[in-house]
A tleap script that builds the chain and sets N, CA, C and O, in Angstrom:
source leaprc.protein.ff14SB
mol = sequence {
  NMET VAL ARG HIE LEU LEU SER LEU GLY ARG
  ARG ARG ILE GLY VAL VAL THR GLY PRO LEU
  ASP THR PRO GLY ARG VAL GLU ARG LEU ALA
  GLY TYR LYS GLU VAL LEU THR ASP GLY VAL
  GLU ILE ASP ASP GLY SER SER CYS PRO ALA
  THR THR ALA GLY PRO CALA
}
set mol.1.N position { 108.540 109.049 93.252 }
set mol.1.CA position { 107.499 109.531 94.109 }
set mol.1.C position { 108.073 110.191 95.363 }
set mol.1.O position { 107.600 111.245 95.789 }
set mol.2.N position { 109.088 109.570 95.946 }
set mol.2.CA position { 109.680 110.140 97.160 }
set mol.2.C position { 110.293 111.500 96.863 }
set mol.2.O position { 110.130 112.438 97.644 }
set mol.3.N position { 110.992 111.616 95.751 }
set mol.3.CA position { 111.576 112.915 95.383 }
set mol.3.C position { 110.485 113.975 95.216 }
set mol.3.O position { 110.663 115.121 95.626 }
set mol.4.N position { 109.378 113.597 94.624 }
set mol.4.CA position { 108.259 114.531 94.449 }
set mol.4.C position { 107.738 115.003 95.805 }
set mol.4.O position { 107.516 116.197 96.004 }
set mol.5.N position { 107.546 114.079 96.726 }
set mol.5.CA position { 107.059 114.451 98.058 }
set mol.5.C position { 108.055 115.355 98.776 }
set mol.5.O position { 107.660 116.300 99.459 }
set mol.6.N position { 109.352 115.063 98.620 }
set mol.6.CA position { 110.368 115.923 99.221 }
set mol.6.C position { 110.321 117.323 98.615 }
set mol.6.O position { 110.494 118.314 99.324 }
set mol.7.N position { 110.087 117.406 97.300 }
set mol.7.CA position { 110.029 118.717 96.646 }
set mol.7.C position { 108.841 119.539 97.132 }
set mol.7.O position { 108.852 120.766 97.035 }
set mol.8.N position { 107.824 118.870 97.651 }
set mol.8.CA position { 106.659 119.557 98.215 }
set mol.8.C position { 106.872 119.951 99.676 }
set mol.8.O position { 105.990 120.533 100.308 }
set mol.9.N position { 108.056 119.624 100.204 }
set mol.9.CA position { 108.363 119.981 101.578 }
set mol.9.C position { 108.043 118.902 102.594 }
set mol.9.O position { 108.209 119.111 103.795 }
set mol.10.N position { 107.591 117.766 102.133 }
set mol.10.CA position { 107.282 116.666 103.056 }
set mol.10.C position { 108.573 116.094 103.609 }
set mol.10.O position { 109.556 115.957 102.880 }
set mol.11.N position { 108.579 115.766 104.867 }
set mol.11.CA position { 109.777 115.209 105.490 }
set mol.11.C position { 109.498 113.909 106.236 }
set mol.11.O position { 110.436 113.219 106.634 }
set mol.12.N position { 108.239 113.564 106.430 }
set mol.12.CA position { 107.887 112.290 107.070 }
set mol.12.C position { 107.171 111.452 106.026 }
set mol.12.O position { 105.965 111.586 105.820 }
set mol.13.N position { 107.934 110.586 105.370 }
set mol.13.CA position { 107.423 109.796 104.260 }
set mol.13.C position { 107.616 108.322 104.598 }
set mol.13.O position { 108.731 107.888 104.886 }
set mol.14.N position { 106.562 107.579 104.562 }
set mol.14.CA position { 106.628 106.152 104.862 }
set mol.14.C position { 106.557 105.328 103.597 }
set mol.14.O position { 106.292 105.848 102.513 }
set mol.15.N position { 106.795 104.042 103.745 }
set mol.15.CA position { 106.722 103.120 102.609 }
set mol.15.C position { 106.159 101.787 103.099 }
set mol.15.O position { 106.518 101.301 104.171 }
set mol.16.N position { 105.281 101.216 102.303 }
set mol.16.CA position { 104.785 99.864 102.546 }
set mol.16.C position { 105.309 99.022 101.397 }
set mol.16.O position { 104.955 99.251 100.241 }
set mol.17.N position { 106.147 98.054 101.711 }
set mol.17.CA position { 106.834 97.304 100.666 }
set mol.17.C position { 106.102 96.057 100.221 }
set mol.17.O position { 106.279 95.611 99.087 }
set mol.18.N position { 105.298 95.493 101.072 }
set mol.18.CA position { 104.796 94.155 100.817 }
set mol.18.C position { 105.811 93.165 101.364 }
set mol.18.O position { 106.850 93.576 101.881 }
set mol.19.N position { 105.534 91.874 101.263 }
set mol.19.CA position { 106.482 90.873 101.782 }
set mol.19.C position { 107.846 91.023 101.111 }
set mol.19.O position { 107.934 91.124 99.887 }
set mol.20.N position { 108.902 91.038 101.912 }
set mol.20.CA position { 110.238 91.287 101.377 }
set mol.20.C position { 110.786 90.122 100.562 }
set mol.20.O position { 111.820 90.263 99.909 }
set mol.21.N position { 110.109 88.970 100.589 }
set mol.21.CA position { 110.574 87.849 99.773 }
set mol.21.C position { 109.906 87.839 98.393 }
set mol.21.O position { 110.085 86.890 97.629 }
set mol.22.N position { 109.149 88.874 98.071 }
set mol.22.CA position { 108.506 89.018 96.770 }
set mol.22.C position { 109.427 89.821 95.851 }
set mol.22.O position { 110.024 90.802 96.296 }
set mol.23.N position { 109.555 89.431 94.586 }
set mol.23.CA position { 110.451 90.151 93.671 }
set mol.23.C position { 110.157 91.655 93.621 }
set mol.23.O position { 109.006 92.080 93.520 }
set mol.24.N position { 111.227 92.438 93.694 }
set mol.24.CA position { 111.101 93.885 93.581 }
set mol.24.C position { 110.912 94.621 94.891 }
set mol.24.O position { 111.119 95.833 94.945 }
set mol.25.N position { 110.534 93.941 95.928 }
set mol.25.CA position { 110.242 94.609 97.202 }
set mol.25.C position { 111.500 95.122 97.880 }
set mol.25.O position { 111.512 96.234 98.406 }
set mol.26.N position { 112.564 94.320 97.872 }
set mol.26.CA position { 113.818 94.744 98.494 }
set mol.26.C position { 114.370 95.951 97.737 }
set mol.26.O position { 114.897 96.885 98.343 }
set mol.27.N position { 114.245 95.925 96.403 }
set mol.27.CA position { 114.719 97.040 95.596 }
set mol.27.C position { 113.905 98.305 95.878 }
set mol.27.O position { 114.457 99.404 95.921 }
set mol.28.N position { 112.595 98.149 96.070 }
set mol.28.CA position { 111.741 99.300 96.384 }
set mol.28.C position { 112.174 99.945 97.693 }
set mol.28.O position { 112.276 101.168 97.785 }
set mol.29.N position { 112.429 99.120 98.704 }
set mol.29.CA position { 112.858 99.636 100.002 }
set mol.29.C position { 114.234 100.294 99.883 }
set mol.29.O position { 114.471 101.341 100.486 }
set mol.30.N position { 115.135 99.695 99.117 }
set mol.30.CA position { 116.470 100.273 98.933 }
set mol.30.C position { 116.384 101.625 98.227 }
set mol.30.O position { 117.089 102.561 98.604 }
set mol.31.N position { 115.536 101.740 97.217 }
set mol.31.CA position { 115.363 103.001 96.514 }
set mol.31.C position { 114.801 104.083 97.408 }
set mol.31.O position { 115.232 105.234 97.349 }
set mol.32.N position { 113.841 103.715 98.236 }
set mol.32.CA position { 113.252 104.632 99.212 }
set mol.32.C position { 114.325 105.174 100.144 }
set mol.32.O position { 114.414 106.380 100.373 }
set mol.33.N position { 115.135 104.272 100.676 }
set mol.33.CA position { 116.182 104.692 101.608 }
set mol.33.C position { 117.269 105.507 100.909 }
set mol.33.O position { 117.818 106.442 101.493 }
set mol.34.N position { 117.580 105.155 99.659 }
set mol.34.CA position { 118.600 105.886 98.912 }
set mol.34.C position { 118.187 107.343 98.714 }
set mol.34.O position { 119.001 108.246 98.912 }
set mol.35.N position { 116.959 107.578 98.332 }
set mol.35.CA position { 116.483 108.946 98.116 }
set mol.35.C position { 116.457 109.707 99.430 }
set mol.35.O position { 116.830 110.879 99.472 }
set mol.36.N position { 116.026 109.065 100.492 }
set mol.36.CA position { 115.930 109.760 101.771 }
set mol.36.C position { 117.292 110.059 102.382 }
set mol.36.O position { 117.388 110.936 103.240 }
set mol.37.N position { 118.333 109.372 101.978 }
set mol.37.CA position { 119.652 109.667 102.533 }
set mol.37.C position { 120.203 110.974 101.989 }
set mol.37.O position { 121.243 111.444 102.452 }
set mol.38.N position { 119.528 111.566 101.019 }
set mol.38.CA position { 119.952 112.851 100.470 }
set mol.38.C position { 119.562 113.990 101.407 }
set mol.38.O position { 118.903 114.941 100.989 }
set mol.39.N position { 119.968 113.896 102.679 }
set mol.39.CA position { 119.741 114.984 103.623 }
set mol.39.C position { 118.507 114.860 104.487 }
set mol.39.O position { 118.183 115.795 105.219 }
set mol.40.N position { 117.807 113.743 104.430 }
set mol.40.CA position { 116.621 113.552 105.264 }
set mol.40.C position { 116.874 112.366 106.183 }
set mol.40.O position { 117.322 111.309 105.740 }
set mol.41.N position { 116.587 112.549 107.454 }
set mol.41.CA position { 116.804 111.479 108.424 }
set mol.41.C position { 115.784 110.366 108.218 }
set mol.41.O position { 114.595 110.632 108.042 }
set mol.42.N position { 116.249 109.122 108.240 }
set mol.42.CA position { 115.370 107.969 108.077 }
set mol.42.C position { 114.945 107.473 109.451 }
set mol.42.O position { 115.782 107.197 110.310 }
set mol.43.N position { 113.650 107.366 109.644 }
set mol.43.CA position { 113.080 106.804 110.864 }
set mol.43.C position { 112.773 105.340 110.577 }
set mol.43.O position { 111.965 105.048 109.696 }
set mol.44.N position { 113.399 104.413 111.301 }
set mol.44.CA position { 113.196 102.993 111.026 }
set mol.44.C position { 111.732 102.577 111.166 }
set mol.44.O position { 111.340 101.541 110.631 }
set mol.45.N position { 110.933 103.348 111.861 }
set mol.45.CA position { 109.513 103.038 112.002 }
set mol.45.C position { 108.683 103.495 110.821 }
set mol.45.O position { 107.466 103.309 110.817 }
set mol.46.N position { 109.321 104.097 109.805 }
set mol.46.CA position { 108.570 104.624 108.668 }
set mol.46.C position { 108.429 103.626 107.531 }
set mol.46.O position { 107.808 103.938 106.515 }
set mol.47.N position { 108.991 102.435 107.680 }
set mol.47.CA position { 108.819 101.412 106.648 }
set mol.47.C position { 108.178 100.193 107.280 }
set mol.47.O position { 108.428 99.865 108.439 }
set mol.48.N position { 107.345 99.531 106.492 }
set mol.48.CA position { 106.594 98.417 107.018 }
set mol.48.C position { 106.413 97.364 105.942 }
set mol.48.O position { 105.780 97.637 104.922 }
set mol.49.N position { 106.957 96.153 106.142 }
set mol.49.CA position { 106.660 95.095 105.185 }
set mol.49.C position { 105.250 94.571 105.443 }
set mol.49.O position { 104.980 94.008 106.504 }
set mol.50.N position { 104.370 94.751 104.497 }
set mol.50.CA position { 102.987 94.317 104.655 }
set mol.50.C position { 102.890 92.809 104.454 }
set mol.50.O position { 103.732 92.207 103.787 }
set mol.51.N position { 101.898 92.231 105.013 }
set mol.51.CA position { 101.638 90.820 104.792 }
set mol.51.C position { 100.327 90.693 104.036 }
set mol.51.O position { 99.469 91.573 104.090 }
set mol.52.N position { 100.196 89.602 103.346 }
set mol.52.CA position { 98.944 89.361 102.649 }
set mol.52.C position { 98.124 88.389 103.469 }
set mol.52.O position { 98.617 87.353 103.916 }
set mol.53.N position { 96.903 88.732 103.652 }
set mol.53.CA position { 95.992 87.878 104.412 }
set mol.53.C position { 95.075 87.169 103.438 }
set mol.53.O position { 94.772 87.692 102.366 }
set mol.54.N position { 94.645 86.012 103.798 }
set mol.54.CA position { 93.705 85.279 102.968 }
set mol.54.C position { 92.330 85.910 103.001 }
set mol.54.O position { 92.144 86.939 103.652 }
set mol.55.N position { 91.374 85.330 102.327 }
set mol.55.CA position { 90.011 85.881 102.309 }
set mol.55.C position { 89.422 85.959 103.710 }
set mol.55.O position { 89.658 85.092 104.552 }
set mol.56.N position { 88.666 86.996 103.937 }
set mol.56.CA position { 88.059 87.198 105.272 }
set mol.56.C position { 86.905 86.272 105.500 }
set mol.56.O position { 86.285 86.307 106.563 }
savepdb mol mol.pdb
quit
């Protein structure tokens, strides 16, 4: 998905990973950063580990 957005000319791409202690989340964030290191500056404010809230 990130490569697709880059191919469209997008340069400010964020990611919401979910809680980082959930399986697959750390890998998702690593993949996001790996693709963006191909010539695009990473803004540390562009990633956010989401939390899950209980019922409202």
